[in-house]
C-alpha positions as semicolon CSV with decimal commas, in nm:
position;residue;x (nm);y (nm);z (nm)
1;X;0,112;-3,171;-0,363
2;X;-0,251;-3,274;-0,427
3;X;-0,406;-2,940;-0,329
4;X;-0,173;-2,726;-0,541
5;X;-0,347;-2,464;-0,753
6;X;-0,209;-2,232;-1,017
7;X;-0,343;-1,884;-0,944
8;X;-0,291;-1,612;-1,204
9;X;-0,288;-1,234;-1,182
10;X;-0,317;-0,995;-1,477
11;X;-0,302;-0,616;-1,472
12;X;-0,322;-0,338;-1,727
13;X;-0,265;0,027;-1,645
14;X;-0,589;0,185;-1,769
15;X;-0,951;0,089;-1,810
16;X;-0,914;0,138;-2,187
17;X;-0,651;-0,137;-2,218
18;X;-0,735;-0,503;-2,250
19;X;-0,586;-0,767;-2,024
20;X;-0,725;-1,051;-2,237
21;X;-0,381;-1,143;-2,374
22;X;-0,241;-1,182;-2,022
23;X;-0,545;-1,378;-1,906
24;X;-0,522;-1,609;-2,208
25;X;-0,150;-1,675;-2,145
26;X;-0,219;-1,748;-1,775
27;X;-0,498;-1,989;-1,863
28;X;-0,277;-2,160;-2,124
29;X;-0,012;-2,204;-1,854
30;X;-0,274;-2,388;-1,647
31;X;-0,409;-2,126;-1,407
32;X;-0,745;-2,242;-1,275
33;X;-0,826;-1,906;-1,117
34;X;-0,723;-1,570;-1,264
35;X;-0,762;-1,233;-1,093
36;X;-0,741;-0,920;-1,310
37;X;-0,708;-0,547;-1,235
38;X;-0,725;-0,239;-1,456
39;X;-0,526;0,006;-1,244
40;X;-0,198;0,187;-1,271
41;X;0,088;0,007;-1,099
42;X;0,143;0,327;-0,902
43;X;-0,181;0,282;-0,711
44;X;-0,183;0,067;-0,402
45;X;-0,558;0,006;-0,423
46;X;-0,560;-0,295;-0,653
47;X;-0,855;-0,493;-0,523
48;X;-0,807;-0,802;-0,736
49;X;-0,440;-0,829;-0,640
50;X;-0,537;-0,813;-0,273
51;X;-0,807;-1,075;-0,338
52;X;-0,556;-1,300;-0,515
53;X;-0,301;-1,269;-0,234
54;X;-0,572;-1,352;0,019
55;X;-0,690;-1,647;-0,194
56;X;-0,357;-1,827;-0,232
57;X;-0,286;-2,111;0,007
58;X;0,017;-2,317;0,103
59;X;0,139;-2,519;-0,192
60;X;-0,020;-2,292;-0,454
61;X;0,176;-2,126;-0,732
62;X;0,115;-1,758;-0,809
63;X;0,164;-1,683;-1,181
64;X;0,203;-1,353;-1,367
65;X;0,316;-1,271;-1,720
66;X;0,561;-0,989;-1,633
67;X;0,719;-0,878;-1,308
68;X;0,599;-0,518;-1,349
69;X;0,238;-0,641;-1,345
70;X;0,278;-0,730;-0,976
71;X;0,491;-0,470;-0,800
72;X;0,536;-0,092;-0,809
73;X;0,896;-0,111;-0,690
74;X;1,157;-0,356;-0,573
75;X;1,053;-0,273;-0,216
76;X;0,693;-0,364;-0,300
77;X;0,816;-0,681;-0,468
78;X;1,020;-0,767;-0,159
79;X;0,709;-0,741;0,061
80;X;0,520;-0,968;-0,176
81;X;0,811;-1,213;-0,178
82;X;0,799;-1,224;0,203
83;X;0,426;-1,298;0,186
84;X;0,486;-1,585;-0,059
85;X;0,755;-1,729;0,170
86;X;0,530;-1,703;0,479
87;X;0,245;-1,873;0,294
88;X;0,481;-2,129;0,131
89;X;0,360;-2,027;-0,215
90;X;0,569;-2,069;-0,530
91;X;0,597;-1,789;-0,785
92;X;0,623;-1,795;-1,164
93;X;0,687;-1,502;-1,400
94;X;0,637;-1,621;-1,756
95;X;0,829;-1,350;-1,949
96;X;1,127;-1,325;-1,712
97;X;1,150;-1,703;-1,670
98;X;1,138;-1,686;-1,291
99;X;1,007;-2,005;-1,137
100;X;1,057;-2,068;-0,765
101;X;0,966;-2,434;-0,808
102;X;1,323;-2,476;-0,942
103;X;1,648;-2,415;-0,750
104;X;1,760;-2,148;-1,001
105;X;1,424;-1,973;-0,982
106;X;1,437;-1,970;-0,602
107;X;1,786;-1,821;-0,614
108;X;1,676;-1,548;-0,858
109;X;1,371;-1,459;-0,653
110;X;1,567;-1,455;-0,326
111;X;1,821;-1,223;-0,488
112;X;1,540;-0,990;-0,596
113;X;1,406;-0,998;-0,240
114;X;1,752;-0,925;-0,096
115;X;1,795;-0,625;-0,328
116;X;1,449;-0,502;-0,230
117;X;1,535;-0,526;0,140
118;X;1,863;-0,343;0,077
119;X;1,678;-0,066;-0,111
120;X;1,419;-0,039;0,169
121;X;1,697;-0,005;0,428
122;X;1,869;0,266;0,221
123;X;1,541;0,460;0,191
124;X;1,487;0,444;0,569
125;X;1,843;0,556;0,632
126;X;1,814;0,852;0,391
127;X;1,480;0,956;0,546
128;X;1,623;0,940;0,898
129;X;1,927;1,146;0,793
130;X;1,704;1,401;0,620
131;X;1,482;1,439;0,926
132;X;1,786;1,482;1,153
133;X;1,929;1,753;0,923
134;X;1,593;1,930;0,904
135;X;1,557;1,925;1,285
136;X;1,911;2,067;1,317
137;X;1,795;2,356;1,094
138;X;1,497;2,413;1,326
139;X;1,225;2,245;1,118
140;X;0,943;2,120;1,338
141;X;0,749;1,809;1,242
142;X;0,388;1,726;1,312
143;X;0,058;1,900;1,260
144;X;0,028;2,268;1,325
145;X;-0,276;2,387;1,516
146;X;-0,544;2,522;1,286
147;X;-0,650;2,786;1,537
148;X;-0,438;3,043;1,712
149;X;-0,460;3,063;2,090
150;X;-0,681;3,375;2,053
151;X;-0,916;3,193;1,816
152;X;-0,928;2,894;2,049
153;X;-1,019;3,121;2,344
154;X;-1,295;3,288;2,135
155;X;-1,425;2,947;2,026
156;X;-1,437;2,832;2,387
157;X;-1,635;3,141;2,491
158;X;-1,884;3,100;2,208
159;X;-1,913;2,728;2,271
160;X;-1,985;2,781;2,641
161;X;-2,237;3,059;2,571
162;X;-2,451;2,819;2,371
163;X;-2,551;3,095;2,126
164;X;-2,417;2,906;1,822
165;X;-2,459;2,542;1,724
166;X;-2,156;2,316;1,688
167;X;-2,211;2,325;1,310
168;X;-2,214;2,707;1,313
169;X;-1,893;2,717;1,517
170;X;-1,726;2,468;1,284
171;X;-1,824;2,677;0,982
172;X;-1,716;3,005;1,144
173;X;-1,371;2,870;1,242
174;X;-1,334;2,655;0,928
175;X;-1,289;2,330;1,118
176;X;-1,491;2,011;1,133
177;X;-1,766;1,949;1,388
178;X;-1,564;1,665;1,548
179;X;-1,275;1,915;1,581
180;X;-1,504;2,148;1,778
181;X;-1,583;1,866;2,021
182;X;-1,217;1,757;2,041
183;X;-1,087;2,110;2,103
184;X;-1,345;2,171;2,374
185;X;-1,272;1,838;2,540
186;X;-0,898;1,913;2,536
187;X;-0,939;2,268;2,667
188;X;-1,137;2,182;2,983
189;X;-0,945;2,286;3,289
């Protein structure tokens, strides 16, 4: 394909580490554009990864040195695999010899994606079972009101009297100013 680009992504876990080795390997492989992050894999806020995923186009090949540089978990990897399939982007992992431009590489990557989907389904099932068991024991889910009904009644009286500002009421009841407005709007009869 004439418009195919090799797009690389490098990541190290801390700002003190160097990603130069990864970048050099990606450039030697032929990557014309390399995105690089210095964040833990546990964080979801990896700006350069998001930029790289937005940058890739149909026919491109996304290249990394190691699989753990891309995804936090197999579930996360599965989501990225789905994105690559939707965008019709190939994927190469240099150290694990995964290359979706080959039939064997496609098979390997699809198997990884299938395992990720299976793991995601198991997690959802365990969560649902846990919630059902907790509800059976009487656990209630959702936010609890910050104010008791007596405090809410006192807040309403003080609000309607106009003696205190919204900021003073928020400080007195240890809630935010928007919460004062919301509680008063919800309590109008």
